[in-house]
C-alpha positions as CSV (number, residue, x, y, z in Angstrom):
1,X,56.0,-39.2,67.0
2,X,54.4,-38.6,63.6
3,X,57.8,-38.6,62.0
4,X,58.7,-41.9,63.6
5,X,55.4,-43.5,62.4
6,X,56.1,-42.1,58.9
7,X,59.6,-43.6,58.9
8,X,58.3,-47.0,60.0
9,X,55.6,-46.8,57.3
10,X,58.4,-46.2,54.8
11,X,60.0,-49.5,55.9
12,X,62.8,-47.7,57.7
13,X,64.1,-49.0,61.1
14,X,65.0,-45.8,63.0
15,X,66.8,-46.0,66.3
16,X,69.4,-48.3,67.7
17,X,69.2,-52.1,67.7
18,X,68.9,-53.2,71.3
19,X,71.7,-55.8,72.0
20,X,71.3,-58.9,74.1
21,X,67.5,-59.3,73.6
22,X,67.4,-62.1,71.0
23,X,64.8,-60.3,68.9
24,X,64.9,-57.5,66.4
25,X,64.1,-54.7,68.9
26,X,64.9,-51.0,68.5
27,X,65.1,-48.1,70.9
28,X,64.3,-44.6,69.6
29,X,64.9,-41.5,71.6
30,X,62.5,-38.6,71.2
31,X,62.7,-35.2,72.9
32,X,60.2,-34.2,75.6
33,X,59.5,-30.6,74.7
34,X,57.5,-30.1,77.9
35,X,60.5,-31.0,80.0
36,X,62.9,-29.0,77.8
37,X,65.7,-31.5,78.2
38,X,66.1,-32.7,74.6
39,X,66.5,-36.3,73.7
40,X,68.7,-37.3,76.7
41,X,65.8,-36.5,79.1
42,X,63.1,-37.3,76.7
43,X,61.1,-40.3,75.8
44,X,62.2,-43.8,74.9
45,X,60.2,-45.9,72.5
46,X,60.9,-49.6,72.3
47,X,59.5,-51.4,69.2
48,X,59.8,-54.9,67.8
49,X,60.3,-55.2,64.1
50,X,58.5,-58.5,63.9
51,X,57.9,-58.7,60.1
52,X,59.0,-56.7,57.1
53,X,55.5,-55.2,57.0
54,X,54.9,-54.7,60.7
55,X,56.4,-53.2,63.8
56,X,55.0,-53.7,67.2
57,X,55.2,-51.0,69.8
58,X,56.4,-52.6,73.1
59,X,56.6,-49.6,75.4
60,X,57.1,-45.9,75.7
61,X,58.6,-44.4,78.8
62,X,60.1,-41.1,80.0
63,X,63.8,-41.1,80.7
64,X,63.2,-38.8,83.6
65,X,60.9,-41.5,85.2
66,X,62.8,-44.7,84.4
67,X,66.5,-44.9,83.7
68,X,66.5,-48.0,81.5
69,X,64.6,-51.2,80.6
70,X,66.2,-54.6,81.0
71,X,66.7,-57.1,78.3
72,X,64.6,-59.6,80.3
73,X,61.7,-57.1,80.4
74,X,62.0,-56.5,76.7
75,X,61.9,-60.3,76.1
76,X,58.8,-60.5,78.3
77,X,57.1,-57.7,76.3
78,X,58.0,-59.4,73.0
79,X,56.6,-62.7,74.2
80,X,53.4,-61.0,75.3
81,X,53.1,-59.2,71.9
82,X,53.5,-62.4,70.0
83,X,50.4,-64.0,71.6
């Protein structure tokens, strides 16, 4: 997690751009060392690159608990974060 924060502070945009959301939202995969499953069974971090100097964390979830997050749910989180 520290490496992700450091990369964001360096103005990088790690992860994959989430398609079909209508906002600049990225998904980052991080391993869950406790589960020993690597990135595929690890954590998902969804963040919104709102401005060039700020990224907003939208959600973190474990891939073992939730399979995916819908574009509609991401849009709802972005709308909530913009308030």
